[in-house]
N, CA, C and O atoms as a Tripos MOL2 file, in Angstrom:
@<TRIPOS>MOLECULE
protein
  296   295    74     0     0
PROTEIN
NO_CHARGES

@<TRIPOS>ATOM
      1 N         -93.4200  -58.4730  275.6760 N.3       1 MET1
      2 CA        -94.5710  -58.8550  274.9020 C.3       1 MET1
      3 C         -94.1160  -59.2600  273.5000 C.2       1 MET1
      4 O         -93.3090  -58.5700  272.8760 O.2       1 MET1
      5 N         -94.6330  -60.3660  273.0210 N.am      2 TRP2
      6 CA        -94.3040  -60.8670  271.6950 C.3       2 TRP2
      7 C         -95.3870  -60.4670  270.7040 C.2       2 TRP2
      8 O         -96.5780  -60.6260  270.9740 O.2       2 TRP2
      9 N         -94.9760  -59.9590  269.5810 N.am      3 LEU3
     10 CA        -95.9180  -59.6520  268.5220 C.3       3 LEU3
     11 C         -95.9540  -60.8200  267.5430 C.2       3 LEU3
     12 O         -94.9080  -61.3160  267.1240 O.2       3 LEU3
     13 N         -97.1340  -61.2500  267.1870 N.am      4 LEU4
     14 CA        -97.2890  -62.3630  266.2650 C.3       4 LEU4
     15 C         -97.4940  -61.8490  264.8510 C.2       4 LEU4
     16 O         -98.1910  -60.8580  264.6310 O.2       4 LEU4
     17 N         -96.8910  -62.5210  263.9130 N.am      5 ASP5
     18 CA        -97.0430  -62.1820  262.5060 C.3       5 ASP5
     19 C         -98.2250  -62.9800  261.9510 C.2       5 ASP5
     20 O         -98.0600  -64.1040  261.4790 O.2       5 ASP5
     21 N         -99.4010  -62.3910  262.0140 N.am      6 ALA6
     22 CA       -100.6140  -63.1060  261.5990 C.3       6 ALA6
     23 C        -100.6170  -63.3780  260.1050 C.2       6 ALA6
     24 O        -101.0630  -64.4430  259.6800 O.2       6 ALA6
     25 N        -100.1390  -62.4590  259.3100 N.am      7 ALA7
     26 CA       -100.1240  -62.6640  257.8580 C.3       7 ALA7
     27 C         -99.1940  -63.8210  257.4900 C.2       7 ALA7
     28 O         -99.5170  -64.6190  256.6100 O.2       7 ALA7
     29 N         -98.0660  -63.9140  258.1430 N.am      8 GLY8
     30 CA        -97.1450  -65.0220  257.8890 C.3       8 GLY8
     31 C         -97.7310  -66.3520  258.3220 C.2       8 GLY8
     32 O         -97.5730  -67.3610  257.6350 O.2       8 GLY8
     33 N         -98.4040  -66.3520  259.4590 N.am      9 ALA9
     34 CA        -99.0250  -67.5910  259.9470 C.3       9 ALA9
     35 C        -100.1280  -68.0610  259.0060 C.2       9 ALA9
     36 O        -100.2380  -69.2530  258.7200 O.2       9 ALA9
     37 N        -100.9380  -67.1330  258.5270 N.am     10 VAL10
     38 CA       -102.0120  -67.4860  257.6010 C.3      10 VAL10
     39 C        -101.4280  -67.9640  256.2780 C.2      10 VAL10
     40 O        -101.9560  -68.8920  255.6650 O.2      10 VAL10
     41 N        -100.3430  -67.3370  255.8340 N.am     11 TYR11
     42 CA        -99.6890  -67.7560  254.5940 C.3      11 TYR11
     43 C         -99.2180  -69.2060  254.7000 C.2      11 TYR11
     44 O         -99.4380  -69.9920  253.7790 O.2      11 TYR11
     45 N         -98.5790  -69.5660  255.7990 N.am     12 TYR12
     46 CA        -98.0970  -70.9400  255.9470 C.3      12 TYR12
     47 C         -99.2380  -71.9240  256.1450 C.2      12 TYR12
     48 O         -99.1310  -73.0770  255.7270 O.2      12 TYR12
     49 N        -100.3240  -71.4960  256.7700 N.am     13 LEU13
     50 CA       -101.5070  -72.3530  256.8840 C.3      13 LEU13
     51 C        -102.0830  -72.6430  255.4990 C.2      13 LEU13
     52 O        -102.4100  -73.7890  255.1910 O.2      13 LEU13
     53 N        -102.2070  -71.6110  254.6660 N.am     14 TYR14
     54 CA       -102.7030  -71.8160  253.3090 C.3      14 TYR14
     55 C        -101.7450  -72.6740  252.4850 C.2      14 TYR14
     56 O        -102.1810  -73.4540  251.6390 O.2      14 TYR14
     57 N        -100.4500  -72.5320  252.7290 N.am     15 SER15
     58 CA        -99.4770  -73.3700  252.0300 C.3      15 SER15
     59 C         -99.6340  -74.8330  252.4080 C.2      15 SER15
     60 O         -99.5310  -75.7080  251.5490 O.2      15 SER15
     61 N         -99.8800  -75.1070  253.6650 N.am     16 ILE16
     62 CA       -100.0790  -76.4890  254.1140 C.3      16 ILE16
     63 C        -101.3610  -77.0610  253.5180 C.2      16 ILE16
     64 O        -101.3730  -78.2050  253.0640 O.2      16 ILE16
     65 N        -102.4320  -76.2860  253.5150 N.am     17 ILE17
     66 CA       -103.6950  -76.7460  252.9420 C.3      17 ILE17
     67 C        -103.5370  -76.9860  251.4370 C.2      17 ILE17
     68 O        -104.0410  -77.9780  250.9100 O.2      17 ILE17
     69 N        -102.8360  -76.0760  250.7460 N.am     18 PHE18
     70 CA       -102.6200  -76.2290  249.3150 C.3      18 PHE18
     71 C        -101.7890  -77.4760  249.0230 C.2      18 PHE18
     72 O        -102.0740  -78.1960  248.0650 O.2      18 PHE18
     73 N        -100.7790  -77.7380  249.8260 N.am     19 THR19
     74 CA        -99.9510  -78.9270  249.6380 C.3      19 THR19
     75 C        -100.7680  -80.1960  249.8510 C.2      19 THR19
     76 O        -100.5930  -81.1740  249.1240 O.2      19 THR19
     77 N        -101.6510  -80.1910  250.8340 N.am     20 GLY20
     78 CA       -102.5330  -81.3390  251.0470 C.3      20 GLY20
     79 C        -103.4400  -81.5890  249.8470 C.2      20 GLY20
     80 O        -103.6290  -82.7300  249.4270 O.2      20 GLY20
     81 N        -103.9940  -80.5210  249.3060 N.am     21 CYS21
     82 CA       -104.8380  -80.6610  248.1100 C.3      21 CYS21
     83 C        -104.0320  -81.1510  246.9150 C.2      21 CYS21
     84 O        -104.5390  -81.9200  246.0980 O.2      21 CYS21
     85 N        -102.7950  -80.7190  246.8080 N.am     22 LEU22
     86 CA       -101.9360  -81.1730  245.7170 C.3      22 LEU22
     87 C        -101.6320  -82.6700  245.8390 C.2      22 LEU22
     88 O        -101.6240  -83.3910  244.8420 O.2      22 LEU22
     89 N        -101.3860  -83.1260  247.0610 N.am     23 LEU23
     90 CA       -101.1480  -84.5540  247.2770 C.3      23 LEU23
     91 C        -102.3920  -85.3790  246.9560 C.2      23 LEU23
     92 O        -102.2910  -86.4600  246.3750 O.2      23 LEU23
     93 N        -103.5520  -84.8750  247.3300 N.am     24 VAL24
     94 CA       -104.8000  -85.5700  247.0070 C.3      24 VAL24
     95 C        -105.0190  -85.6020  245.5060 C.2      24 VAL24
     96 O        -105.5620  -86.5750  244.9830 O.2      24 VAL24
     97 N        -104.6070  -84.5540  244.8020 N.am     25 THR25
     98 CA       -104.7030  -84.5420  243.3440 C.3      25 THR25
     99 C        -103.8500  -85.6440  242.7250 C.2      25 THR25
    100 O        -104.2980  -86.3470  241.8190 O.2      25 THR25
    101 N        -102.6240  -85.7920  243.2140 N.am     26 PHE26
    102 CA       -101.7670  -86.8660  242.7060 C.3      26 PHE26
    103 C        -102.3490  -88.2400  243.0160 C.2      26 PHE26
    104 O        -102.2540  -89.1560  242.1990 O.2      26 PHE26
    105 N        -102.9490  -88.3830  244.1940 N.am     27 TRP27
    106 CA       -103.6030  -89.6380  244.5620 C.3      27 TRP27
    107 C        -104.7760  -89.9190  243.6210 C.2      27 TRP27
    108 O        -104.9790  -91.0620  243.2120 O.2      27 TRP27
    109 N        -105.5440  -88.8940  243.2780 N.am     28 GLY28
    110 CA       -106.6590  -89.0470  242.3530 C.3      28 GLY28
    111 C        -106.2070  -89.4100  240.9480 C.2      28 GLY28
    112 O        -106.8630  -90.1940  240.2620 O.2      28 GLY28
    113 N        -105.0810  -88.8390  240.5180 N.am     29 ILE29
    114 CA       -104.5390  -89.1890  239.2030 C.3      29 ILE29
    115 C        -104.1180  -90.6550  239.1830 C.2      29 ILE29
    116 O        -104.3610  -91.3610  238.2040 O.2      29 ILE29
    117 N        -103.4950  -91.1060  240.2500 N.am     30 ARG30
    118 CA       -103.0870  -92.5100  240.3370 C.3      30 ARG30
    119 C        -104.3120  -93.4330  240.3330 C.2      30 ARG30
    120 O        -104.3120  -94.4800  239.6870 O.2      30 ARG30
    121 N        -105.3520  -93.0250  241.0650 N.am     31 MET31
    122 CA       -106.5800  -93.8040  241.0990 C.3      31 MET31
    123 C        -107.2450  -93.8340  239.7190 C.2      31 MET31
    124 O        -107.7720  -94.8670  239.3060 O.2      31 MET31
    125 N        -107.2220  -92.7210  239.0200 N.am     32 LEU32
    126 CA       -107.7840  -92.6520  237.6780 C.3      32 LEU32
    127 C        -107.0270  -93.5630  236.7140 C.2      32 LEU32
    128 O        -107.6320  -94.2290  235.8740 O.2      32 LEU32
    129 N        -105.7030  -93.5880  236.8390 N.am     33 TYR33
    130 CA       -104.8890  -94.4630  235.9980 C.3      33 TYR33
    131 C        -105.2350  -95.9340  236.2440 C.2      33 TYR33
    132 O        -105.3590  -96.7130  235.2990 O.2      33 TYR33
    133 N        -105.3890  -96.3030  237.5080 N.am     34 ARG34
    134 CA       -105.7550  -97.6930  237.8310 C.3      34 ARG34
    135 C        -107.1630  -98.0310  237.3530 C.2      34 ARG34
    136 O        -107.4220  -99.1550  236.9220 O.2      34 ARG34
    137 N        -108.0620  -97.0720  237.4290 N.am     35 ALA35
    138 CA       -109.4300  -97.3200  236.9670 C.3      35 ALA35
    139 C        -109.4670  -97.5390  235.4560 C.2      35 ALA35
    140 O        -110.2290  -98.3660  234.9560 O.2      35 ALA35
    141 N        -108.6440  -96.7960  234.7460 N.am     36 ILE36
    142 CA       -108.5840  -96.9740  233.2890 C.3      36 ILE36
    143 C        -107.9560  -98.3180  232.9490 C.2      36 ILE36
    144 O        -108.3930  -98.9960  232.0190 O.2      36 ILE36
    145 N        -106.9270  -98.7040  233.7050 N.am     37 GLN37
    146 CA       -106.2880  -99.9970  233.4630 C.3      37 GLN37
    147 C        -107.2480 -101.1620  233.7100 C.2      37 GLN37
    148 O        -107.3330 -102.0940  232.9100 O.2      37 GLN37
    149 N        -107.9690 -101.0910  234.8330 N.am     38 LYS38
    150 CA       -108.8800 -102.1830  235.2090 C.3      38 LYS38
    151 C        -110.2400 -102.0750  234.5300 C.2      38 LYS38
    152 O        -111.0340 -103.0160  234.5690 O.2      38 LYS38
    153 N        -110.5070 -100.9370  233.9130 N.am     39 LYS39
    154 CA       -111.8050 -100.6550  233.2920 C.3      39 LYS39
    155 C        -112.9420 -100.7910  234.3080 C.2      39 LYS39
    156 O        -113.9740 -101.4110  234.0500 O.2      39 LYS39
    157 N        -112.7060 -100.1810  235.4800 N.am     40 ASP40
    158 CA       -113.6670 -100.2110  236.5820 C.3      40 ASP40
    159 C        -114.4140  -98.8710  236.6190 C.2      40 ASP40
    160 O        -113.8290  -97.8240  236.8930 O.2      40 ASP40
    161 N        -115.7130  -98.9320  236.3380 N.am     41 GLU41
    162 CA       -116.5110  -97.7000  236.2340 C.3      41 GLU41
    163 C        -116.6840  -97.0010  237.5830 C.2      41 GLU41
    164 O        -116.6290  -95.7730  237.6430 O.2      41 GLU41
    165 N        -116.8900  -97.7490  238.6550 N.am     42 SER42
    166 CA       -117.0920  -97.1180  239.9640 C.3      42 SER42
    167 C        -115.7960  -96.4650  240.4680 C.2      42 SER42
    168 O        -115.8360  -95.3900  241.0650 O.2      42 SER42
    169 N        -114.6660  -97.1040  240.2310 N.am     43 LEU43
    170 CA       -113.3840  -96.5120  240.6160 C.3      43 LEU43
    171 C        -113.1050  -95.2610  239.7820 C.2      43 LEU43
    172 O        -112.5230  -94.2950  240.2740 O.2      43 LEU43
    173 N        -113.5210  -95.2910  238.5270 N.am     44 PHE44
    174 CA       -113.3700  -94.1270  237.6550 C.3      44 PHE44
    175 C        -114.1760  -92.9390  238.1870 C.2      44 PHE44
    176 O        -113.6890  -91.8090  238.1940 O.2      44 PHE44
    177 N        -115.4000  -93.1950  238.6290 N.am     45 ARG45
    178 CA       -116.2330  -92.1190  239.1930 C.3      45 ARG45
    179 C        -115.6320  -91.5620  240.4690 C.2      45 ARG45
    180 O        -115.6290  -90.3490  240.6780 O.2      45 ARG45
    181 N        -115.1190  -92.4460  241.3310 N.am     46 LYS46
    182 CA       -114.4910  -91.9920  242.5750 C.3      46 LYS46
    183 C        -113.2670  -91.1360  242.2880 C.2      46 LYS46
    184 O        -113.0450  -90.1170  242.9420 O.2      46 LYS46
    185 N        -112.4760  -91.5530  241.3100 N.am     47 ALA47
    186 CA       -111.2730  -90.8010  240.9530 C.3      47 ALA47
    187 C        -111.6310  -89.4210  240.4100 C.2      47 ALA47
    188 O        -110.9770  -88.4340  240.7450 O.2      47 ALA47
    189 N        -112.6650  -89.3480  239.5730 N.am     48 LYS48
    190 CA       -113.0880  -88.0490  239.0440 C.3      48 LYS48
    191 C        -113.5830  -87.1420  240.1640 C.2      48 LYS48
    192 O        -113.2840  -85.9480  240.1700 O.2      48 LYS48
    193 N        -114.3370  -87.6940  241.1120 N.am     49 LEU49
    194 CA       -114.8280  -86.8940  242.2340 C.3      49 LEU49
    195 C        -113.6730  -86.3700  243.0790 C.2      49 LEU49
    196 O        -113.6730  -85.2040  243.4740 O.2      49 LEU49
    197 N        -112.6960  -87.2160  243.3570 N.am     50 ILE50
    198 CA       -111.5440  -86.7870  244.1480 C.3      50 ILE50
    199 C        -110.7650  -85.7040  243.4110 C.2      50 ILE50
    200 O        -110.3430  -84.7190  244.0160 O.2      50 ILE50
    201 N        -110.5760  -85.8820  242.1130 N.am     51 LEU51
    202 CA       -109.8550  -84.8740  241.3400 C.3      51 LEU51
    203 C        -110.5910  -83.5410  241.3090 C.2      51 LEU51
    204 O        -109.9760  -82.4880  241.4750 O.2      51 LEU51
    205 N        -111.8840  -83.5810  241.1000 N.am     52 VAL52
    206 CA       -112.6610  -82.3340  241.0560 C.3      52 VAL52
    207 C        -112.6160  -81.6180  242.4050 C.2      52 VAL52
    208 O        -112.4100  -80.4060  242.4590 O.2      52 VAL52
    209 N        -112.8080  -82.3580  243.4840 N.am     53 MET53
    210 CA       -112.7990  -81.7360  244.8100 C.3      53 MET53
    211 C        -111.4300  -81.1730  245.1740 C.2      53 MET53
    212 O        -111.3430  -80.1060  245.7820 O.2      53 MET53
    213 N        -110.3640  -81.8750  244.8090 N.am     54 SER54
    214 CA       -109.0320  -81.3610  245.1410 C.3      54 SER54
    215 C        -108.6920  -80.1210  244.3210 C.2      54 SER54
    216 O        -108.0600  -79.1990  244.8360 O.2      54 SER54
    217 N        -109.0940  -80.0840  243.0690 N.am     55 VAL55
    218 CA       -108.8430  -78.8940  242.2460 C.3      55 VAL55
    219 C        -109.6730  -77.7140  242.7520 C.2      55 VAL55
    220 O        -109.1880  -76.5830  242.7930 O.2      55 VAL55
    221 N        -110.9110  -77.9720  243.1330 N.am     56 ILE56
    222 CA       -111.7350  -76.9070  243.7130 C.3      56 ILE56
    223 C        -111.0980  -76.3900  244.9990 C.2      56 ILE56
    224 O        -111.0940  -75.1840  245.2490 O.2      56 ILE56
    225 N        -110.5650  -77.2870  245.8060 N.am     57 GLY57
    226 CA       -109.8920  -76.8780  247.0380 C.3      57 GLY57
    227 C        -108.6740  -76.0140  246.7680 C.2      57 GLY57
    228 O        -108.4690  -75.0000  247.4340 O.2      57 GLY57
    229 N        -107.8630  -76.4110  245.7900 N.am     58 MET58
    230 CA       -106.6740  -75.6200  245.4610 C.3      58 MET58
    231 C        -107.0450  -74.2400  244.9370 C.2      58 MET58
    232 O        -106.4410  -73.2410  245.3270 O.2      58 MET58
    233 N        -108.0270  -74.1830  244.0630 N.am     59 VAL59
    234 CA       -108.4390  -72.8900  243.4960 C.3      59 VAL59
    235 C        -109.0150  -71.9810  244.5740 C.2      59 VAL59
    236 O        -108.7330  -70.7830  244.5950 O.2      59 VAL59
    237 N        -109.8130  -72.5420  245.4590 N.am     60 SER60
    238 CA       -110.4030  -71.7080  246.5160 C.3      60 SER60
    239 C        -109.3430  -71.2140  247.4970 C.2      60 SER60
    240 O        -109.4280  -70.0820  247.9730 O.2      60 SER60
    241 N        -108.3450  -72.0440  247.8080 N.am     61 VAL61
    242 CA       -107.2570  -71.6000  248.6930 C.3      61 VAL61
    243 C        -106.4720  -70.4680  248.0370 C.2      61 VAL61
    244 O        -106.1070  -69.5030  248.7080 O.2      61 VAL61
    245 N        -106.2130  -70.5730  246.7490 N.am     62 VAL62
    246 CA       -105.4780  -69.5120  246.0530 C.3      62 VAL62
    247 C        -106.2850  -68.2210  246.0280 C.2      62 VAL62
    248 O        -105.7300  -67.1430  246.2400 O.2      62 VAL62
    249 N        -107.5800  -68.3130  245.7720 N.am     63 ILE63
    250 CA       -108.4190  -67.1040  245.7210 C.3      63 ILE63
    251 C        -108.4860  -66.4260  247.0830 C.2      63 ILE63
    252 O        -108.3460  -65.2070  247.1790 O.2      63 ILE63
    253 N        -108.6980  -67.2080  248.1320 N.am     64 VAL64
    254 CA       -108.7860  -66.6230  249.4750 C.3      64 VAL64
    255 C        -107.4390  -66.0480  249.8950 C.2      64 VAL64
    256 O        -107.3830  -64.9810  250.5060 O.2      64 VAL64
    257 N        -106.3620  -66.7440  249.5730 N.am     65 SER65
    258 CA       -105.0400  -66.2480  249.9270 C.3      65 SER65
    259 C        -104.7320  -64.9370  249.2160 C.2      65 SER65
    260 O        -104.1940  -64.0120  249.8250 O.2      65 SER65
    261 N        -105.0670  -64.8530  247.9440 N.am     66 LEU66
    262 CA       -104.8410  -63.6050  247.2200 C.3      66 LEU66
    263 C        -105.7170  -62.4770  247.7570 C.2      66 LEU66
    264 O        -105.2890  -61.3230  247.7910 O.2      66 LEU66
    265 N        -106.9250  -62.7960  248.1730 N.am     67 ALA67
    266 CA       -107.8270  -61.7590  248.6800 C.3      67 ALA67
    267 C        -107.3830  -61.2390  250.0470 C.2      67 ALA67
    268 O        -107.5160  -60.0500  250.3340 O.2      67 ALA67
    269 N        -106.8570  -62.1280  250.8880 N.am     68 LEU68
    270 CA       -106.5280  -61.7140  252.2520 C.3      68 LEU68
    271 C        -105.1030  -61.1890  252.4160 C.2      68 LEU68
    272 O        -104.8960  -60.1390  253.0240 O.2      68 LEU68
    273 N        -104.1260  -61.9100  251.8810 N.am     69 ILE69
    274 CA       -102.7430  -61.5130  252.1530 C.3      69 ILE69
    275 C        -101.9470  -61.1430  250.9030 C.2      69 ILE69
    276 O        -100.7630  -60.8170  250.9970 O.2      69 ILE69
    277 N        -102.5790  -61.1920  249.7480 N.am     70 LYS70
    278 CA       -101.9730  -60.7450  248.4800 C.3      70 LYS70
    279 C        -100.7490  -61.5800  248.0870 C.2      70 LYS70
    280 O         -99.8700  -61.0860  247.3810 O.2      70 LYS70
    281 N        -100.6810  -62.8360  248.5350 N.am     71 LYS71
    282 CA        -99.6030  -63.7380  248.1290 C.3      71 LYS71
    283 C        -100.2050  -65.0920  247.7920 C.2      71 LYS71
    284 O        -101.1900  -65.5170  248.3940 O.2      71 LYS71
    285 N         -99.5930  -65.7670  246.8140 N.am     72 MET72
    286 CA       -100.0470  -67.1020  246.4490 C.3      72 MET72
    287 C         -99.3380  -68.1310  247.3280 C.2      72 MET72
    288 O         -98.1710  -67.9400  247.6720 O.2      72 MET72
    289 N        -100.0180  -69.2190  247.6980 N.am     73 PRO73
    290 CA        -99.4110  -70.1660  248.6370 C.3      73 PRO73
    291 C         -98.4620  -71.1750  248.0030 C.2      73 PRO73
    292 O         -98.3750  -72.3050  248.4840 O.2      73 PRO73
    293 N         -97.7620  -70.8160  246.9610 N.am     74 PHE74
    294 CA        -96.7510  -71.7030  246.3880 C.3      74 PHE74
    295 C         -95.6440  -70.9020  245.7720 C.2      74 PHE74
    296 O         -94.6950  -71.4720  245.2350 O.2      74 PHE74
@<TRIPOS>BOND
     1     1     2 1
     2     2     3 1
     3     3     4 2
     4     3     5 am
     5     5     6 1
     6     6     7 1
     7     7     8 2
     8     7     9 am
     9     9    10 1
    10    10    11 1
    11    11    12 2
    12    11    13 am
    13    13    14 1
    14    14    15 1
    15    15    16 2
    16    15    17 am
    17    17    18 1
    18    18    19 1
    19    19    20 2
    20    19    21 am
    21    21    22 1
    22    22    23 1
    23    23    24 2
    24    23    25 am
    25    25    26 1
    26    26    27 1
    27    27    28 2
    28    27    29 am
    29    29    30 1
    30    30    31 1
    31    31    32 2
    32    31    33 am
    33    33    34 1
    34    34    35 1
    35    35    36 2
    36    35    37 am
    37    37    38 1
    38    38    39 1
    39    39    40 2
    40    39    41 am
    41    41    42 1
    42    42    43 1
    43    43    44 2
    44    43    45 am
    45    45    46 1
    46    46    47 1
    47    47    48 2
    48    47    49 am
    49    49    50 1
    50    50    51 1
    51    51    52 2
    52    51    53 am
    53    53    54 1
    54    54    55 1
    55    55    56 2
    56    55    57 am
    57    57    58 1
    58    58    59 1
    59    59    60 2
    60    59    61 am
    61    61    62 1
    62    62    63 1
    63    63    64 2
    64    63    65 am
    65    65    66 1
    66    66    67 1
    67    67    68 2
    68    67    69 am
    69    69    70 1
    70    70    71 1
    71    71    72 2
    72    71    73 am
    73    73    74 1
    74    74    75 1
    75    75    76 2
    76    75    77 am
    77    77    78 1
    78    78    79 1
    79    79    80 2
    80    79    81 am
    81    81    82 1
    82    82    83 1
    83    83    84 2
    84    83    85 am
    85    85    86 1
    86    86    87 1
    87    87    88 2
    88    87    89 am
    89    89    90 1
    90    90    91 1
    91    91    92 2
    92    91    93 am
    93    93    94 1
    94    94    95 1
    95    95    96 2
    96    95    97 am
    97    97    98 1
    98    98    99 1
    99    99   100 2
   100    99   101 am
   101   101   102 1
   102   102   103 1
   103   103   104 2
   104   103   105 am
   105   105   106 1
   106   106   107 1
   107   107   108 2
   108   107   109 am
   109   109   110 1
   110   110   111 1
   111   111   112 2
   112   111   113 am
   113   113   114 1
   114   114   115 1
   115   115   116 2
   116   115   117 am
   117   117   118 1
   118   118   119 1
   119   119   120 2
   120   119   121 am
   121   121   122 1
   122   122   123 1
   123   123   124 2
   124   123   125 am
   125   125   126 1
   126   126   127 1
   127   127   128 2
   128   127   129 am
   129   129   130 1
   130   130   131 1
   131   131   132 2
   132   131   133 am
   133   133   134 1
   134   134   135 1
   135   135   136 2
   136   135   137 am
   137   137   138 1
   138   138   139 1
   139   139   140 2
   140   139   141 am
   141   141   142 1
   142   142   143 1
   143   143   144 2
   144   143   145 am
   145   145   146 1
   146   146   147 1
   147   147   148 2
   148   147   149 am
   149   149   150 1
   150   150   151 1
   151   151   152 2
   152   151   153 am
   153   153   154 1
   154   154   155 1
   155   155   156 2
   156   155   157 am
   157   157   158 1
   158   158   159 1
   159   159   160 2
   160   159   161 am
   161   161   162 1
   162   162   163 1
   163   163   164 2
   164   163   165 am
   165   165   166 1
   166   166   167 1
   167   167   168 2
   168   167   169 am
   169   169   170 1
   170   170   171 1
   171   171   172 2
   172   171   173 am
   173   173   174 1
   174   174   175 1
   175   175   176 2
   176   175   177 am
   177   177   178 1
   178   178   179 1
   179   179   180 2
   180   179   181 am
   181   181   182 1
   182   182   183 1
   183   183   184 2
   184   183   185 am
   185   185   186 1
   186   186   187 1
   187   187   188 2
   188   187   189 am
   189   189   190 1
   190   190   191 1
   191   191   192 2
   192   191   193 am
   193   193   194 1
   194   194   195 1
   195   195   196 2
   196   195   197 am
   197   197   198 1
   198   198   199 1
   199   199   200 2
   200   199   201 am
   201   201   202 1
   202   202   203 1
   203   203   204 2
   204   203   205 am
   205   205   206 1
   206   206   207 1
   207   207   208 2
   208   207   209 am
   209   209   210 1
   210   210   211 1
   211   211   212 2
   212   211   213 am
   213   213   214 1
   214   214   215 1
   215   215   216 2
   216   215   217 am
   217   217   218 1
   218   218   219 1
   219   219   220 2
   220   219   221 am
   221   221   222 1
   222   222   223 1
   223   223   224 2
   224   223   225 am
   225   225   226 1
   226   226   227 1
   227   227   228 2
   228   227   229 am
   229   229   230 1
   230   230   231 1
   231   231   232 2
   232   231   233 am
   233   233   234 1
   234   234   235 1
   235   235   236 2
   236   235   237 am
   237   237   238 1
   238   238   239 1
   239   239   240 2
   240   239   241 am
   241   241   242 1
   242   242   243 1
   243   243   244 2
   244   243   245 am
   245   245   246 1
   246   246   247 1
   247   247   248 2
   248   247   249 am
   249   249   250 1
   250   250   251 1
   251   251   252 2
   252   251   253 am
   253   253   254 1
   254   254   255 1
   255   255   256 2
   256   255   257 am
   257   257   258 1
   258   258   259 1
   259   259   260 2
   260   259   261 am
   261   261   262 1
   262   262   263 1
   263   263   264 2
   264   263   265 am
   265   265   266 1
   266   266   267 1
   267   267   268 2
   268   267   269 am
   269   269   270 1
   270   270   271 1
   271   271   272 2
   272   271   273 am
   273   273   274 1
   274   274   275 1
   275   275   276 2
   276   275   277 am
   277   277   278 1
   278   278   279 1
   279   279   280 2
   280   279   281 am
   281   281   282 1
   282   282   283 1
   283   283   284 2
   284   283   285 am
   285   285   286 1
   286   286   287 1
   287   287   288 2
   288   287   289 am
   289   289   290 1
   290   290   291 1
   291   291   292 2
   292   291   293 am
   293   293   294 1
   294   294   295 1
   295   295   296 2
@<TRIPOS>SUBSTRUCTURE
     1 MET1         2 RESIDUE 1 A MET
     2 TRP2         6 RESIDUE 1 A TRP
     3 LEU3        10 RESIDUE 1 A LEU
     4 LEU4        14 RESIDUE 1 A LEU
     5 ASP5        18 RESIDUE 1 A ASP
     6 ALA6        22 RESIDUE 1 A ALA
     7 ALA7        26 RESIDUE 1 A ALA
     8 GLY8        30 RESIDUE 1 A GLY
     9 ALA9        34 RESIDUE 1 A ALA
    10 VAL10       38 RESIDUE 1 A VAL
    11 TYR11       42 RESIDUE 1 A TYR
    12 TYR12       46 RESIDUE 1 A TYR
    13 LEU13       50 RESIDUE 1 A LEU
    14 TYR14       54 RESIDUE 1 A TYR
    15 SER15       58 RESIDUE 1 A SER
    16 ILE16       62 RESIDUE 1 A ILE
    17 ILE17       66 RESIDUE 1 A ILE
    18 PHE18       70 RESIDUE 1 A PHE
    19 THR19       74 RESIDUE 1 A THR
    20 GLY20       78 RESIDUE 1 A GLY
    21 CYS21       82 RESIDUE 1 A CYS
    22 LEU22       86 RESIDUE 1 A LEU
    23 LEU23       90 RESIDUE 1 A LEU
    24 VAL24       94 RESIDUE 1 A VAL
    25 THR25       98 RESIDUE 1 A THR
    26 PHE26      102 RESIDUE 1 A PHE
    27 TRP27      106 RESIDUE 1 A TRP
    28 GLY28      110 RESIDUE 1 A GLY
    29 ILE29      114 RESIDUE 1 A ILE
    30 ARG30      118 RESIDUE 1 A ARG
    31 MET31      122 RESIDUE 1 A MET
    32 LEU32      126 RESIDUE 1 A LEU
    33 TYR33      130 RESIDUE 1 A TYR
    34 ARG34      134 RESIDUE 1 A ARG
    35 ALA35      138 RESIDUE 1 A ALA
    36 ILE36      142 RESIDUE 1 A ILE
    37 GLN37      146 RESIDUE 1 A GLN
    38 LYS38      150 RESIDUE 1 A LYS
    39 LYS39      154 RESIDUE 1 A LYS
    40 ASP40      158 RESIDUE 1 A ASP
    41 GLU41      162 RESIDUE 1 A GLU
    42 SER42      166 RESIDUE 1 A SER
    43 LEU43      170 RESIDUE 1 A LEU
    44 PHE44      174 RESIDUE 1 A PHE
    45 ARG45      178 RESIDUE 1 A ARG
    46 LYS46      182 RESIDUE 1 A LYS
    47 ALA47      186 RESIDUE 1 A ALA
    48 LYS48      190 RESIDUE 1 A LYS
    49 LEU49      194 RESIDUE 1 A LEU
    50 ILE50      198 RESIDUE 1 A ILE
    51 LEU51      202 RESIDUE 1 A LEU
    52 VAL52      206 RESIDUE 1 A VAL
    53 MET53      210 RESIDUE 1 A MET
    54 SER54      214 RESIDUE 1 A SER
    55 VAL55      218 RESIDUE 1 A VAL
    56 ILE56      222 RESIDUE 1 A ILE
    57 GLY57      226 RESIDUE 1 A GLY
    58 MET58      230 RESIDUE 1 A MET
    59 VAL59      234 RESIDUE 1 A VAL
    60 SER60      238 RESIDUE 1 A SER
    61 VAL61      242 RESIDUE 1 A VAL
    62 VAL62      246 RESIDUE 1 A VAL
    63 ILE63      250 RESIDUE 1 A ILE
    64 VAL64      254 RESIDUE 1 A VAL
    65 SER65      258 RESIDUE 1 A SER
    66 LEU66      262 RESIDUE 1 A LEU
    67 ALA67      266 RESIDUE 1 A ALA
    68 LEU68      270 RESIDUE 1 A LEU
    69 ILE69      274 RESIDUE 1 A ILE
    70 LYS70      278 RESIDUE 1 A LYS
    71 LYS71      282 RESIDUE 1 A LYS
    72 MET72      286 RESIDUE 1 A MET
    73 PRO73      290 RESIDUE 1 A PRO
    74 PHE74      294 RESIDUE 1 A PHE
């Protein structure tokens, strides 16, 4: 019988989710830079929304990870 390390599996799942949110944050920063260059108001709003959602995602993953397994996913 194999015993599974559930805490380790959850830790790596949270790490993958956190990394995805971090990549989306970089994408949002790039989009924000292009919106400022082009002076495009709608692109600026989209970039702000993406940045806010990705930061909220990262913060929530860190809070849940600390609450459940007492380790940060980075």
